N, C-alpha and C positions, 0 to 999 in steps of 0.2 A: 319451903317455897320453891326451891329448885325442882323438887319432885313434881309439884303441882304444875309448874311451867312446862316440864317435859311431857306430862300427861296431856296438857292442852295442845301441845305440838303434834302428838301422835295422830289425832283425827285429821289435822291439816296435811300431814305427810301422806297418810293413807289416801286422802282425797286426791292429791296430786298424782300419786303413784297409780291409782286405779284409772284415772283419766289418761295418763301416759300409756298404760297398757292397752286401753281401749283404742287410743289414737294409733298406736303402732300396729294394731291388727289390720289397719286399712291397707298399707302397702302389700302385706302378705295376701290378704283376701283379694285385693285388686289384681295382683299378678295371676292368681289362680283363675279369676274370672276372665282375665284377658286371654288366657290359654283356652278356656272354654269357648269364648267368643270367636277366636280365630279358628278353633276346631270345627265349629258348626259350618258345614258346607253350603248352607243357604244364605250366608252373610257376605260372601265375596265371590261374585256380586250378590246383592240381596235378591231373593226370589221375587219375581214380578207378580203383581196381582192379576195380570192378564194371562197367566199360565192356564192352560186347559186342565180339566180334571185328570186326564190321562197323564199329562206332563207332571203334575203334582204327585200323583200316585207313583210314577216312575222314579221321581226324586227320592221318595221315602223308601222305595224298594232298593235303590242303588246305594243309599247312604244311611241305612238303618242303624248300623253300629255307631257311627259318628254323631248322629242326631241324639241317640241315647246317651252317649258319653258326655256330650256338651251340656245337654239339658239336665241330666242328673247332677252334674257338677254345679250348674247354676242353682239347682234346687237345694243342694246341700250347703253351698258356700255363700250364695247371695245374701241370705239372712244375716250372715256374720258381718255385714256392713253396719248393722244397727248400732253396735257399740260406738262406732265412729260418729254417727248422727247423734247419739246420746251425749257425747262430749259437747257437741254444739248446744244441745238443750241445757246441759249443766252450766255452760258459760252464759247462755241467754238468761238464766235465772240469777246470775251474778249482777246483771245490769240493774243499777240502783234507781233509775229514774222512770221505770215502767213496771207494771204489774207482771205477773208470770203468765198472763193470758197468751202472749205470743209464744212463749216456750212450750206450754202445754199443747197449744194448737200445732206447733211444729212437730211435737212428738206424735200427735194423732195422724198428721199427714204422712210422716215417715213410716209409721206402722201400716197405714192404708196402702201406701205405694209398694211396700215390701210384699203385701198380700197379693196385689195385682201382678207383680213380677212373678211370684210363685205360680199363679194361675196360668200365665202365659207358658211357663215351662211345662206345666202339666199337659196343656193342650198339644204342644209339640210332641211330648212323649206318648200321648194317646194316639196321635196320628201315626207314630212309628211303631205302636204296639202290635197292630195287625196291618202290615203294609200290603197285604193281599186282599184287603176288603174292597168294597165298591169304591171306585175312584172318586165318585161324587161325595161320598162321606169323608174320604180323606181330604178332599179339597175343602169341605166345610170345616173340618178340624184345623186345617192349615190357616184358613181365613180367621178363625177364632183366635188361633195362636198369635198370628201376626198383628191383628188389630188390638188384642189385649196387650201385646208386647210394646207396641209403638204408640197407639192413640191415647190411652188414659194418662196424659201428662199432667192432669190437673193437680194431683197430689204433689208432684215435684215442683211444679210452678208455685203452688201454695207455700211449700217449704222455703223456696228462695225469696218470695215476697214477704213472708213472715219474718225471715231473718233480716231482710233489708229494712222493714218497718221497725223492728226491735232496735236495730243499730241507729236509725234516725231518731228514735225516741230516747236513746241513751245519751243524754246531754250532760252527764255529770263531769266532774273534774278529771276523772280517770275512766274514760270509755273502755269497755271490754274489748271491742274490736275497732280497728281504724275505720273511718267513715268510708273509705274507698271500697271496703268489703261490702258495704250496703249497696253501693252503686253496682259492683260486680254481680252481686246476688240478683238484683233486679234485671240486669242485662242478661243473665243466664235464664231467668224466667221468660223474658221476651224471646230469646233464641229458641226455647223449647216449645213455646206455645203453638207454632204452626203444625207440629206433629199431630195435633188433634184432628187435622184434616185427613189422616190416614184411614179413618173410619168412613170416609165419603168418596175420596178420589182413588181411581184405579191407575191413572197415569199422571205424569208431571211431578214437580218437586214436592207436592203434598201427599202423593201416594206413599204407601209404607216403604217402598224401595227408593223414594225420591231423595234429592239432595237435602231438602229441609227436614222432612219427617225422619229419615234414617240417619244420614250423616251428621247434619247439624245438631240434631237432638242428642245423639250418642256422644259426639265429640264434646258438646257443651257440658253434658253431665259428667263425663270423665275429667274434663278440665276443672270443673267445679270441685270435684273430690280432691284433685291434686293441689289446687290453690288453697283450699280450706285446710288441708293437712299441714301445710307450712304456716298458715295463719294461726291455727290452733296450737302448733308446737311453740310458736313465739309467745302466744297468749299464756300458755301454761307455764312457760319459763318466767314470764313477768309476774304471774300470780304467785309462783313459788318464792320469788324474791320478795314480793310485797308482804307475804305471810311469814317470812323468815324461815322458810323450809330449806332454802339454798341461798347462796350468794351470787 
């Protein structure tokens, strides 16, 4: 009987361990992404949509190496945030009072968002691939890169709303996440929504270099990752205690 009990505990232990490993990749990946973000010379301050074709072409000629470094790093490391989001999916599936629809929808939104992020990186890299090309073509690639990087927030907004809805429906005696996390997820979705205007506006807070589209969007996303890291760490500890994996 003792052997059977130990055998039953092994999957539970492995489940917690794999989730913890996936969770702790987030600080490492986040640190590398922060380096790449700071290294990109077009983020501080953000490049303006009103720059002329010649100015954009000159930017890529002057900063070819750093553009390549930052965007290759984004391209290689950005996808490694997926294990972090998958921990959220696994925890959403533990919610007893709702189906797995929200969890699987969250998974789809996360994968779609990662794909768009990779496309933005590629557009920046293509713009820097031949910095001596026709300035108007470089400007076109730069527009595509920036709009793809900033404007398609629908997937991230959907992630936050789906998480919030799942938490609101989780009305069992032992909710997986505290209810305030649902409120925070919805607030994050609201904060990121204005960035969709970057595909339309060339000036003001909704332009891709604006306070709402660039700064609020990116700060809200980074803050969400940080907050959810600590929430998930606490949730995993509670799950381990409830399942008898640890005390």
